[in-house]
C-alpha positions in Angstrom: 8.2 -44.1 -34.0 10.7 -42.7 -31.5 14.1 -41.5 -32.8 16.7 -44.0 -31.5 20.1 -45.3 -32.6 18.5 -48.3 -34.1 16.2 -46.4 -36.5 18.3 -43.2 -37.1 18.7 -44.2 -40.8 15.0 -44.1 -41.2 14.8 -40.5 -40.1 17.8 -39.5 -42.2 15.6 -40.2 -45.2 13.9 -36.9 -46.2 10.7 -38.6 -47.1 10.3 -39.7 -43.5 10.5 -36.2 -42.0 6.7 -36.1 -41.7 6.7 -39.2 -39.5 9.3 -37.6 -37.2 7.2 -34.5 -36.9 4.2 -36.6 -36.1 6.1 -38.3 -33.3 7.1 -34.9 -31.9 3.5 -33.7 -32.2 2.2 -36.7 -30.5 4.4 -36.0 -27.5 3.0 -32.5 -27.3 -0.6 -33.7 -27.6 -0.1 -36.2 -24.8 1.4 -33.4 -22.5 -1.6 -31.2 -23.3 -4.1 -33.9 -22.5 -2.3 -34.6 -19.2 -2.0 -30.9 -18.3 1.7 -31.5 -18.1 4.3 -28.7 -18.0 7.1 -28.8 -20.6 10.3 -26.9 -20.9 10.5 -24.3 -23.6 13.4 -22.1 -24.8 13.0 -18.6 -26.1 14.3 -18.0 -29.6 13.3 -14.5 -30.5 10.8 -11.7 -29.7 7.9 -10.7 -31.9 5.5 -7.8 -31.6 3.3 -9.4 -28.9 5.2 -12.4 -27.7 8.1 -14.9 -28.2 8.9 -17.6 -30.7 10.1 -20.5 -28.7 11.1 -24.2 -29.1 9.3 -26.9 -27.2 9.7 -30.6 -27.6 11.6 -30.1 -30.8 8.8 -28.0 -32.4 8.4 -24.2 -32.8 5.7 -22.6 -30.7 4.5 -19.2 -29.6 3.9 -17.6 -26.1 2.4 -14.2 -25.8 3.6 -11.6 -23.4 0.3 -12.0 -21.6 1.1 -15.7 -21.0 4.6 -15.2 -19.6 5.3 -16.0 -15.9 5.2 -12.4 -14.9 3.3 -9.3 -16.1 4.2 -5.8 -17.1 1.9 -2.8 -17.6 3.1 -2.3 -21.2 4.6 -4.4 -24.0 7.4 -1.9 -24.2 8.9 -3.3 -21.1 8.9 -6.8 -22.7 10.7 -5.3 -25.7 13.3 -3.7 -23.4 14.3 -7.1 -21.8 13.6 -9.3 -24.8 17.3 -9.6 -25.7 18.2 -10.9 -22.3 15.6 -13.6 -22.5 16.9 -15.3 -25.6 17.9 -18.9 -24.8 16.3 -18.7 -21.4 14.2 -21.8 -20.4 10.9 -21.7 -18.7 8.0 -24.2 -18.2 4.6 -23.9 -19.8 1.4 -25.9 -20.6 0.0 -26.2 -24.1 -3.3 -24.4 -24.3 -3.9 -24.4 -28.0 -2.7 -27.0 -30.6 -3.4 -27.1 -34.3 -2.1 -29.9 -36.4 -2.4 -28.8 -40.1 -0.5 -26.6 -40.3 1.2 -27.1 -36.9 0.5 -24.2 -34.6 1.3 -24.5 -30.9 0.5 -21.8 -28.3 1.8 -21.9 -24.7 0.8 -20.6 -21.3 3.7 -20.1 -19.0 1.8 -18.3 -16.2 2.0 -21.5 -14.1 5.8 -21.5 -14.1 7.1 -21.4 -10.5 10.2 -19.5 -9.5 12.5 -20.3 -6.6 12.3 -17.5 -4.0 15.4 -15.5 -3.2 16.1 -12.7 -0.8 18.1 -9.7 -2.0 20.8 -8.6 0.4 21.1 -5.1 1.5 24.1 -3.1 0.3 24.8 -5.7 -2.4 25.2 -4.5 -6.0 22.8 -6.0 -8.6 22.4 -5.7 -12.3 19.1 -4.6 -13.8 17.7 -3.7 -17.2 16.2 -0.2 -17.8 12.5 -0.6 -18.7 11.7 3.2 -18.9 13.6 6.4 -18.5 11.9 9.6 -17.1 13.0 12.9 -15.7 12.8 11.4 -12.2 15.0 8.4 -13.0 14.6 4.8 -14.2 12.3 1.9 -13.8 14.4 -1.2 -13.8 14.0 -5.0 -13.6 16.6 -6.7 -11.4 15.5 -10.2 -12.5 18.2 -10.2 -15.2 20.9 -10.4 -12.5 19.8 -14.0 -11.8 19.3 -14.8 -15.5 15.5 -14.7 -14.7 15.7 -17.8 -12.6 13.9 -16.0 -9.8 11.4 -14.0 -11.8 11.0 -10.3 -12.0 12.1 -7.6 -9.4 10.9 -4.1 -10.3 12.4 -1.0 -8.7 13.0 2.7 -9.3 16.4 4.3 -9.4 15.9 8.0 -8.7 18.0 10.4 -10.6 18.9 12.2 -7.4 20.5 9.0 -6.1 23.0 8.8 -8.9 26.4 9.9 -7.9 27.5 10.4 -11.5 25.1 12.6 -13.6 26.6 11.0 -16.8 25.1 7.7 -15.7 21.7 9.1 -16.3 22.5 11.0 -19.5 24.1 8.0 -21.2 21.5 5.4 -20.2 19.0 4.1 -22.6 15.9 1.8 -22.3 17.1 -1.8 -22.7 20.6 -1.0 -21.2 22.0 -2.9 -18.3 22.7 -0.9 -15.2 24.3 -1.8 -11.8 22.9 -0.3 -8.6 22.9 -0.9 -4.9 20.0 -2.4 -3.0 19.2 -0.6 0.2 16.1 -2.5 1.4 12.4 -2.1 0.9 9.9 0.8 1.3 7.0 0.5 3.7 4.9 -0.6 0.7 7.4 -3.4 -0.2 9.1 -1.7 -3.1 12.8 -2.1 -3.8 15.0 0.8 -2.8 17.7 1.2 -5.4 20.4 3.8 -6.0 24.0 4.8 -5.6 23.8 7.5 -3.0 22.9 6.5 0.6 22.1 10.1 1.5 19.1 10.0 -0.9 17.9 6.4 -0.7 17.8 6.4 3.1 14.8 8.7 3.0 12.8 5.9 1.3 13.4 3.4 4.1 10.7 2.5 6.7 13.1 3.7 9.4 12.8 7.3 8.4 9.3 7.0 6.9 8.0 5.8 10.3 9.1 9.1 11.9 6.3 10.9 9.9 3.4 11.7 12.3 5.6 11.4 15.4 6.9 14.1 17.8 10.7 14.3 17.9 13.2 16.4 19.7 14.8 18.7 17.1 18.1 20.5 17.5 18.2 24.2 16.6 21.3 25.4 14.6 21.7 29.2 14.8 24.6 30.9 13.2 25.4 34.6 12.8 24.1 36.1 9.5 22.5 32.8 8.5 19.0 31.5 8.6 17.9 29.0 11.3 18.4 25.4 10.4 17.1 22.3 12.2 18.3 18.7 12.7 16.3 15.6 13.7 18.4 13.1 15.6 17.5 9.4 14.9 19.7 6.5 16.1 22.9 8.6 16.2 22.3 10.3 12.8 21.3 13.9 12.2 18.8 14.6 9.4 18.1 18.0 7.9 14.7 19.6 8.6 12.8 22.7 7.9 10.3 24.5 10.1 8.0 26.5 7.8 6.0 29.2 9.5 2.9 29.6 7.3 -0.9 29.8 7.8 -1.1 26.2 6.5 0.5 25.0 9.7 -0.5 27.9 12.1 -3.7 29.4 10.8 -4.4 31.3 14.1 -1.0 31.5 15.7 1.5 32.4 13.0 2.5 35.7 14.6 3.2 34.2 18.0 5.1 31.3 16.5 7.4 33.8 14.7 8.2 35.4 18.0 8.9 32.1 19.6 11.2 31.0 16.8 13.1 34.4 17.0 14.1 33.6 20.6 15.6 30.2 19.8 19.2 29.7 20.8 21.9 27.6 19.1 21.8 24.0 20.3 18.4 24.3 21.8 16.2 21.2 21.7 12.6 21.8 20.7 9.6 19.3 20.3 8.3 19.2 16.8 5.8 17.1 14.9 7.3 15.5 11.8 4.7 16.4 9.2 6.3 14.8 6.1 9.4 14.1 4.2 10.0 16.6 1.4 11.4 14.6 -1.6 13.5 16.8 -3.8 17.1 16.9 -4.9 17.8 17.5 -1.2 15.5 15.6 1.1 14.5 16.8 4.5 11.9 16.6 7.2 9.1 19.2 7.3 8.3 20.1 10.9 5.6 21.8 12.9 6.3 23.3 16.3 4.4 21.9 19.2 4.0 23.2 22.8 6.3 21.8 25.5 
């Protein structure tokens, strides 16, 4: 018997609660038999999943059966508060009638795709905090309507050191999106001078020969600069046996004769990622 205006008095009678539950249960059974997705709303988090409401009945969905995956349940616990009252779709994969026990599988839930815009600020939730920085999920910015977006915020990219010191797992944090790495990961952070070293534009210079400007000042060590699209990037030219196993002495003599402003061809060996990023160079013959 469906609950309508005509029979509402029937359901107000406590002795008929069981009939009402049976009606709700029948709807769930029919959806399960048809493989139909139903909306469910998250109520609270448990050790390994969520207690939810579906079709007027309580149910359970494990973290494993949520629409996206994490490597550890600790990440689910970090975002659990932001998921309360959020609605997703799921199929019923297990149904027990006495007592009623409903388990859901939400892995088939489909999200609408969205493109993050470079230089925009987004809100994420900190999943983990390490010495190098944070792992964050930016999906909370969109109330999880577009799924999960994982990214790292490196400590070196934070303009304000207190932002790192005061942050805790589960906290919300705002950060700027700078684009994607060559591997498709989000580039996040506050400081453009740091995050630009993660972009494909600079990563693609590794393994190429570039013209490098020599900067020579009195009573100061030589420094170098790689010019790319109008921007100068700091570089180092280490003279070690690693790079010059048989010519180290001759390379030292060559470097000693460099003049300020001179342009020299160098192989970009790698990007050194530290508090101050820079290109590592190897001198090549003209």
